C-alpha positions as CSV (number, residue, x, y, z in Angstrom):
1,M,108.0,95.6,86.5
2,Q,110.0,95.2,83.0
3,L,109.1,97.3,80.6
4,V,109.9,96.4,76.8
5,V,109.2,98.0,73.7
6,K,108.2,95.9,70.4
7,T,106.8,96.2,66.8
8,V,104.4,93.6,66.3
9,A,100.7,93.4,65.3
10,A,98.5,93.3,68.1
11,A,96.4,90.7,66.7
12,S,99.3,88.0,66.4
13,V,100.8,88.8,69.6
14,K,101.0,86.1,72.5
15,T,100.0,87.4,75.5
16,A,98.1,86.9,79.1
17,T,96.6,90.1,78.5
18,L,96.2,92.4,75.1
19,V,95.2,95.8,75.8
20,V,93.1,97.8,72.9
21,P,91.8,101.2,73.2
22,V,87.9,101.5,71.8
23,G,86.8,105.2,71.4
24,E,83.4,106.6,72.8
25,G,80.5,105.7,71.1
26,R,82.1,102.3,70.5
27,Q,84.3,103.8,67.6
28,L,87.6,101.7,66.6
29,G,90.9,102.8,66.1
30,A,93.2,100.9,63.5
31,V,94.3,98.6,66.3
32,A,90.7,97.3,67.4
33,K,89.6,97.0,64.1
34,A,92.8,94.9,63.3
35,I,91.3,92.9,66.3
36,D,87.8,92.9,65.2
37,L,89.0,91.3,62.0
38,A,90.8,89.3,63.3
39,T,88.0,87.7,65.7
40,E,85.8,87.9,62.3
41,G,83.5,90.7,63.9
42,A,83.3,89.3,67.4
43,L,85.0,92.3,68.7
44,A,82.4,94.5,67.4
45,A,79.4,92.0,68.2
46,I,80.3,92.5,72.1
47,L,80.7,96.0,72.0
48,K,77.1,96.4,70.8
49,R,75.6,94.7,73.5
50,G,76.6,98.2,75.4
51,D,79.1,96.7,78.1
52,L,81.7,99.4,77.3
53,V,80.7,102.9,76.4
54,G,84.2,104.0,75.8
55,K,84.7,107.1,77.9
56,P,88.7,107.3,79.1
57,G,89.6,105.0,81.7
58,Q,86.8,102.7,81.3
59,T,87.4,99.0,81.1
60,L,86.1,95.8,79.9
61,L,87.8,92.3,80.0
62,L,87.3,89.6,77.7
63,H,88.3,86.1,77.6
64,N,89.1,83.6,75.0
65,L,88.4,85.7,71.7
66,P,88.6,83.5,68.4
67,G,91.4,84.2,66.2
68,L,93.8,85.5,68.6
69,K,96.9,84.0,70.5
70,A,96.1,86.1,73.5
71,E,94.2,85.0,76.6
72,R,92.5,87.6,77.4
73,V,91.7,91.0,75.8
74,L,91.5,94.1,78.0
75,L,89.5,97.0,76.5
76,V,89.7,100.5,77.8
77,G,87.9,103.6,76.8
78,C,89.8,106.4,75.2
79,G,86.8,109.2,74.8
80,K,85.8,110.9,71.8
81,E,88.0,111.8,68.6
82,E,89.7,114.6,69.9
83,A,93.1,114.1,72.1
84,L,93.4,113.4,75.5
85,G,94.9,116.1,78.4
86,D,98.1,114.8,80.3
87,R,96.0,114.5,83.4
88,T,93.2,112.0,81.6
89,W,95.8,110.2,80.4
90,R,97.3,109.4,83.1
91,K,94.2,108.5,85.0
92,L,93.8,106.0,81.6
93,V,96.6,104.6,82.4
94,A,96.4,104.0,85.9
95,S,92.7,102.6,85.1
96,V,94.7,99.7,83.1
97,A,97.2,99.3,85.4
98,G,94.4,98.7,87.9
99,A,92.6,96.0,86.0
100,L,95.9,94.2,85.0
101,R,97.1,94.2,88.9
102,N,93.9,92.2,89.7
103,L,94.8,89.5,87.0
104,A,96.7,86.2,87.0
105,G,98.7,87.0,84.2
106,T,103.0,87.9,84.6
107,D,102.5,89.7,81.5
108,A,100.8,92.0,79.3
109,V,100.9,93.9,76.0
110,L,99.6,97.4,75.6
111,A,98.6,98.5,72.0
112,L,97.9,102.0,72.8
113,D,98.9,104.0,69.4
114,D,96.1,105.0,68.4
115,I,95.3,107.8,71.3
116,A,96.7,111.2,71.0
117,V,97.7,113.1,73.7
118,T,97.5,116.9,73.8
119,N,100.9,118.8,73.9
120,R,102.2,115.0,73.5
121,D,103.6,115.6,69.9
122,G,105.3,112.3,68.1
123,H,105.9,108.8,70.6
124,Y,108.7,110.2,73.4
125,G,105.8,112.5,75.7
126,K,102.9,110.4,75.4
127,Y,105.0,106.9,76.1
128,R,107.0,108.8,78.7
129,L,104.0,109.9,80.9
130,L,102.7,106.0,80.0
131,A,105.8,104.5,81.5
132,E,106.4,106.4,84.8
133,T,102.3,106.1,85.4
134,L,102.8,102.4,85.4
135,L,106.4,102.6,87.2
136,D,105.5,104.6,89.8
137,G,101.8,102.9,90.1
138,T,104.1,99.7,91.1
139,Y,105.7,101.5,94.4
140,V,104.9,100.3,97.9
141,F,106.4,101.4,101.0
142,D,105.9,98.2,103.6
143,R,109.7,98.8,105.5
144,F,108.1,98.6,109.0
145,K,104.9,96.5,108.2
146,S,105.4,92.9,109.9
147,Q,102.8,91.6,106.9
148,K,104.1,92.7,103.6
149,A,102.6,93.4,100.4
150,E,101.4,90.5,98.2
151,P,103.8,90.1,95.5
152,R,102.0,91.2,92.1
153,A,101.8,88.7,89.4
154,L,102.3,91.0,86.3
155,K,106.2,91.1,86.0
156,K,106.6,92.5,82.3
157,V,104.6,94.9,79.8
158,T,105.4,95.2,76.4
159,L,104.7,98.7,74.6
160,L,103.6,98.2,71.0
161,A,105.0,100.6,68.5
162,D,105.2,101.4,65.0
163,K,108.8,101.1,63.7
164,A,108.9,104.7,62.8
165,G,108.2,105.5,66.1
166,L,110.2,102.7,68.0
167,S,113.4,104.7,68.7
168,E,111.6,107.7,70.4
169,V,109.3,104.9,72.7
170,E,112.5,103.1,73.6
171,R,113.9,106.8,74.7
172,A,110.9,107.2,76.7
173,V,111.2,104.1,78.5
174,K,114.8,104.5,79.0
175,H,114.2,108.3,80.6
176,A,111.1,107.0,82.5
177,T,112.6,104.1,84.7
178,A,115.6,106.2,85.4
179,I,112.8,108.9,86.6
180,T,110.7,106.4,88.4
181,S,113.7,104.9,90.4
182,G,114.6,108.5,91.3
183,M,111.2,109.0,92.5
184,A,111.2,105.4,94.5
185,L,114.0,106.8,96.6
186,T,112.9,110.2,97.0
187,R,109.9,108.4,98.4
188,D,111.9,106.3,100.6
189,L,113.9,108.3,102.3
190,G,110.6,110.9,102.7
191,N,108.7,108.0,104.0
192,L,111.4,106.6,106.9
193,P,110.6,107.6,110.5
194,P,112.4,110.4,111.6
195,N,114.2,108.5,114.2
196,I,116.1,106.8,111.9
197,C,116.2,108.9,108.9
198,H,118.5,112.0,110.4
199,P,121.3,114.0,109.2
200,S,124.0,111.2,110.0
201,F,122.1,108.7,108.8
202,L,121.5,110.9,105.0
203,A,125.4,111.2,105.1
204,E,125.7,107.3,105.0
205,Q,123.4,106.9,102.4
206,A,125.5,109.6,100.4
207,K,128.7,107.7,101.3
208,D,126.8,104.6,100.0
209,L,126.1,106.0,96.7
210,G,129.5,107.3,96.3
211,K,130.7,103.8,96.5
212,A,128.2,102.1,94.2
213,H,128.9,104.9,91.3
214,K,132.8,105.6,90.2
215,G,131.9,109.1,88.9
216,L,130.7,110.6,92.4
217,K,132.7,112.1,94.6
218,V,131.0,112.3,98.2
219,E,132.2,114.8,100.8
220,V,130.5,115.3,104.4
221,L,130.7,118.4,106.6
222,D,129.7,117.7,110.3
223,E,129.2,120.3,113.0
224,K,132.4,121.6,113.6
225,K,133.3,122.1,109.9
226,I,130.1,123.9,109.0
227,K,130.9,126.5,112.6
228,D,134.3,126.7,111.2
229,L,133.2,128.0,107.8
230,G,131.3,130.9,109.6
231,M,127.9,129.2,108.8
232,G,126.0,130.5,111.7
233,A,122.5,130.5,110.7
234,F,123.1,126.8,109.5
235,Y,124.7,125.7,112.8
236,A,122.0,127.6,114.8
237,V,119.1,125.5,113.4
238,G,120.4,122.0,114.6
239,Q,122.3,123.4,118.2
240,G,119.3,122.5,119.7
241,S,119.3,118.6,118.6
242,D,121.1,115.8,120.0
243,Q,121.2,114.8,116.2
244,P,124.3,116.9,114.9
245,P,123.9,118.8,111.3
246,R,125.6,117.7,108.5
247,L,126.6,119.8,104.8
248,I,126.4,116.7,102.1
249,V,128.3,117.3,99.0
250,M,128.3,115.1,96.0
251,Q,129.7,115.8,93.2
252,Y,129.2,114.1,89.6
253,Q,131.4,114.6,86.7
254,G,130.0,113.4,83.3
255,A,131.6,116.1,81.2
256,K,135.1,117.6,80.9
257,K,136.3,118.9,84.0
258,T,136.7,122.5,82.7
259,D,132.6,122.7,82.0
260,K,130.8,124.8,84.5
261,P,128.1,122.3,86.7
262,F,124.4,123.0,87.4
263,V,124.1,122.8,91.4
264,L,121.1,121.1,93.1
265,V,120.6,122.4,96.7
266,G,118.1,120.4,98.8
267,K,116.5,121.6,102.2
268,G,117.1,118.6,104.9
269,I,115.2,119.3,107.9
270,T,114.8,115.5,109.0
271,F,112.4,116.7,111.6
272,D,110.7,120.2,112.2
273,T,109.1,120.4,115.4
274,G,109.4,124.6,114.5
275,G,112.3,124.7,117.8
276,I,111.5,127.1,120.5
277,S,108.4,128.3,117.6
278,L,106.6,125.2,118.4
279,K,104.2,124.0,116.1
280,P,100.9,122.6,116.7
281,G,101.0,119.2,117.8
282,A,98.2,117.9,115.2
283,G,99.9,116.4,112.4
284,M,103.5,117.4,113.3
285,D,104.5,113.6,112.3
286,E,104.4,114.9,108.7
287,M,107.1,117.1,109.7
288,K,109.4,114.1,109.1
289,Y,108.9,115.4,105.2
290,D,110.4,118.3,105.9
291,M,113.3,116.8,103.8
292,G,111.5,116.6,101.1
293,G,113.7,118.8,99.4
294,A,117.1,117.0,100.0
295,A,115.1,113.8,99.1
296,S,114.2,114.9,95.8
297,V,117.9,116.1,95.2
298,F,118.9,112.4,96.3
299,G,116.1,111.4,93.8
300,T,117.2,113.5,90.6
301,L,121.2,112.2,91.5
302,R,120.2,108.7,90.9
303,A,117.9,109.4,87.6
304,V,121.6,111.3,86.3
305,L,123.9,108.4,87.3
306,E,121.5,106.0,85.5
307,L,121.3,107.8,82.6
308,Q,124.9,108.8,82.9
309,L,124.0,112.6,81.4
310,P,127.0,114.2,79.8
311,I,127.0,117.2,82.4
312,N,128.7,118.1,85.6
313,L,126.3,118.2,88.4
314,V,127.0,119.4,92.4
315,C,124.2,118.1,94.8
316,L,124.6,120.2,98.1
317,L,122.1,118.5,101.1
318,A,121.7,121.3,104.4
319,C,120.6,118.6,106.9
320,A,119.5,119.5,110.4
321,E,116.8,118.8,112.9
322,N,115.3,121.4,114.6
323,M,114.6,121.0,117.7
324,P,113.4,122.5,121.2
325,S,116.0,122.1,124.1
326,G,118.2,124.2,126.5
327,G,120.5,124.9,123.7
328,A,118.0,125.5,120.7
329,T,118.3,128.9,119.5
330,R,115.5,131.7,120.7
331,P,113.3,134.1,118.9
332,G,115.4,137.0,119.2
333,D,118.9,135.6,118.4
334,I,121.4,137.0,115.9
335,V,123.2,135.2,113.7
336,T,126.1,135.9,111.4
337,T,125.8,134.3,107.8
338,M,128.6,132.7,105.9
339,S,128.5,135.9,103.4
340,G,128.4,138.3,106.8
341,Q,125.2,139.0,106.3
342,T,123.6,139.3,109.9
343,V,120.2,137.6,110.7
344,E,117.5,138.3,113.5
345,I,115.9,135.2,114.0
346,L,112.4,136.1,114.8
347,N,110.4,132.9,114.5
348,T,112.5,129.4,115.0
349,D,110.0,127.6,112.6
350,A,111.6,129.8,109.6
351,E,114.4,127.2,110.1
352,G,114.5,126.1,106.5
353,R,115.9,129.2,104.9
354,L,118.6,129.4,107.4
355,V,120.3,126.1,106.5
356,L,119.8,127.1,102.7
357,C,121.0,130.8,103.2
358,D,124.6,129.5,104.2
359,T,124.2,126.8,101.4
360,L,123.6,129.3,99.0
361,T,126.6,130.8,99.9
362,Y,128.8,127.6,100.1
363,A,127.7,126.6,96.4
364,E,129.3,129.9,95.0
365,R,132.8,127.9,94.8
366,F,131.6,125.5,92.4
367,K,131.7,128.8,89.7
368,P,128.2,126.9,88.9
369,Q,126.2,127.3,85.3
370,A,122.7,127.9,87.5
371,V,122.1,126.9,91.2
372,I,118.2,125.7,92.0
373,D,117.5,124.9,95.8
374,I,114.3,122.8,96.5
375,A,112.7,123.1,99.8
376,T,109.6,122.4,101.4
377,L,109.7,125.9,102.6
378,T,106.4,127.5,103.7
379,G,102.8,126.4,104.3
380,A,102.3,129.8,102.4
381,C,102.8,128.0,99.4
382,I,99.6,125.7,99.8
383,V,97.5,128.4,100.4
384,A,98.7,130.2,97.0
385,L,98.9,126.6,94.9
386,G,97.5,124.1,96.7
387,S,98.9,120.2,96.2
388,H,99.5,120.3,92.3
389,T,101.8,123.0,91.6
390,S,105.4,123.9,92.9
391,G,105.9,127.3,93.3
392,L,109.1,128.7,91.7
393,M,110.8,132.0,92.2
394,G,114.3,133.3,90.3
395,N,116.8,135.9,89.4
396,N,117.1,134.6,86.0
397,D,114.3,134.8,83.9
398,D,116.0,132.4,81.1
399,L,116.2,129.9,84.3
400,V,113.0,130.2,85.3
401,G,111.8,129.6,82.0
402,Q,113.3,126.4,81.5
403,L,112.3,125.1,84.8
404,L,108.6,126.3,83.8
405,D,109.0,124.4,80.8
406,A,110.6,121.5,82.2
407,G,107.5,120.9,84.5
408,K,105.2,121.6,81.6
409,R,106.8,118.5,79.8
410,A,107.0,116.4,82.8
411,D,103.8,117.0,83.7
412,D,105.4,118.3,87.4
413,R,104.6,122.0,86.8
414,A,105.6,124.8,88.3
415,W,104.0,128.5,88.8
416,Q,106.3,131.6,89.1
417,L,105.5,134.1,91.8
418,P,106.9,137.3,91.6
419,L,110.5,138.6,93.9
420,F,109.3,142.5,93.3
421,E,111.7,144.7,95.7
422,E,108.5,145.9,97.8
423,Y,108.4,142.3,98.9
424,Q,112.3,143.0,100.2
425,E,111.5,145.7,102.6
426,Q,109.1,143.1,104.9
427,L,112.0,141.8,105.8
428,D,113.8,144.8,107.2
429,S,115.2,144.5,110.5
430,P,116.1,147.3,113.4
431,F,118.5,145.2,114.9
432,A,120.3,143.1,111.8
433,D,120.4,143.4,108.1
434,I,117.9,140.8,107.6
435,A,115.0,139.4,109.5
436,N,114.5,136.0,109.2
437,I,110.2,136.3,108.5
438,G,108.5,139.2,106.5
439,G,104.9,138.9,108.3
440,P,101.9,137.3,107.5
441,K,101.5,138.8,103.6
442,A,102.8,136.7,100.9
443,G,104.7,134.4,103.2
444,S,106.2,132.2,100.1
445,I,107.5,135.5,98.6
446,T,109.3,136.8,101.6
447,A,111.1,133.5,102.1
448,G,112.4,133.3,98.6
449,C,113.3,137.2,98.9
450,F,115.3,136.1,102.1
451,L,117.1,133.4,99.8
452,S,117.4,135.9,97.1
453,R,119.9,137.8,99.3
454,F,122.8,135.0,99.2
455,A,122.7,134.0,95.4
456,K,123.7,137.0,93.8
457,N,126.8,135.7,92.0
458,Y,125.0,133.1,90.2
459,S,121.8,132.4,88.1
460,W,119.6,131.6,90.6
461,A,116.1,129.6,91.2
462,H,113.9,128.5,94.2
463,L,111.7,125.6,94.3
464,D,109.2,125.8,97.0
465,I,107.5,121.9,97.2
466,A,105.8,122.0,100.6
467,G,102.5,121.5,98.8
468,T,103.9,118.8,96.2
469,A,106.4,117.1,98.1
470,W,104.0,114.8,100.0
471,T,99.8,113.6,100.4
472,S,98.8,114.4,103.8
473,G,96.2,112.6,106.3
474,G,94.7,109.1,105.7
475,K,95.9,106.0,104.0
476,D,97.1,107.8,101.0
477,K,99.9,109.8,103.4
478,G,103.1,109.3,101.8
479,A,105.9,111.0,99.6
480,T,105.4,111.8,96.0
481,G,108.6,112.0,94.6
482,R,108.4,115.1,93.0
483,P,110.0,117.4,91.6
484,V,112.3,114.8,90.7
485,P,110.5,114.7,87.2
486,L,110.9,118.4,86.7
487,L,114.4,118.4,87.7
488,T,115.6,115.6,85.6
489,Q,113.8,116.9,82.6
490,Y,115.7,120.4,83.5
491,L,119.0,118.5,83.3
492,L,117.9,116.1,80.4
493,D,117.3,119.2,78.4
494,R,120.7,121.0,79.0
495,A,122.1,117.5,78.5
496,G,120.4,117.4,75.2
497,V,119.4,113.8,75.4
């Protein structure tokens, strides 16, 4: 779907469908009043029948209104006079998109300038959420279906804006287009079956991305290199699988060589059986989503490449498959990490932190401004925060604050969890420097504490996306594309664009 921005009077626009907001109690804003005037009161007369109350998201389709060039007018309720919240605004836009999807017209014009959205001062924030909702709503994953989805009739949507806000709306659409493109890549990778999407496959995807973009350098470290670097924890996770592990390194240079890079580290467990600490069989198919962190780094990088942000960015993807076999790591094994710290593996299903800890040590060589790791790390995070909010921890208050703010503005929120010293004691081991689990209490926090021990030499934050990376069960099961909006917003803020 193509999104364009224009400054033109709604009443004069020629289109298959013109979308106009109406307030609760049949209140007409500036756009609706202009339409009513052009139709010599026809709009007000129709509304008096009571078919549209005006509640947010309620729609009413009208045909052949006199005095208009639009073939149809789609009225959408926008509620009472107070501003809408982000969630209500997204639902309203989704309702409009759903109504347009069922129409035959190839184009539509949205005249929604009248609607105010809470905490979205100006045009940029409101229209970026609108554009992201529209574009992400077109996503379909039917690669393995014999019968593909019917092509959508709607090809082009025009957003009407006043002259004063035109540049901000255009910027919002540009950013939203890049972000949803990144989300689509993240969703595609997550939704792929694990017999196709394994560590070597992700390495090939990275190489293809490097070939397509001149400013992107790609290096893939195989299992021998991982072992030779002393990444004993990383290597241990993949040793039970026929699919060898890969550490994927992608470096984007959009700023001066001397500028320190931002580093994104993604957990890429392409399938997680739990290893010898085998998971229950029910729902295990969803463990293909355990590479959601790596997928979100891919998606964020795509957005950065499309926008050509003036920053330096390093993306590290720690990819392995966690399988039980005669060669798999056992509970009780002790491994030596790249940092020299030893880890007693009490549970082989706590494998994400093992691939991440060595990758966090590897990140030091880039002398980063900040390092953010993203991982579907703990079921405990889902218990704590559900599926709406990502967990956030870190060793730098400024970095944590920047990510929280980015999440609010991108409507892809995170919530900070503590890393108090008391929690570190739960990771004590009688045989090694550290155990890889801290018991049943505060599982998300002790996982963050584990990672913090390998991130002491730079500003670091950890995003636990176990609850937000995918939707479970039923026909709606699938990857969400999160937290690409949050991460991209953070980098947009650093780039100042």
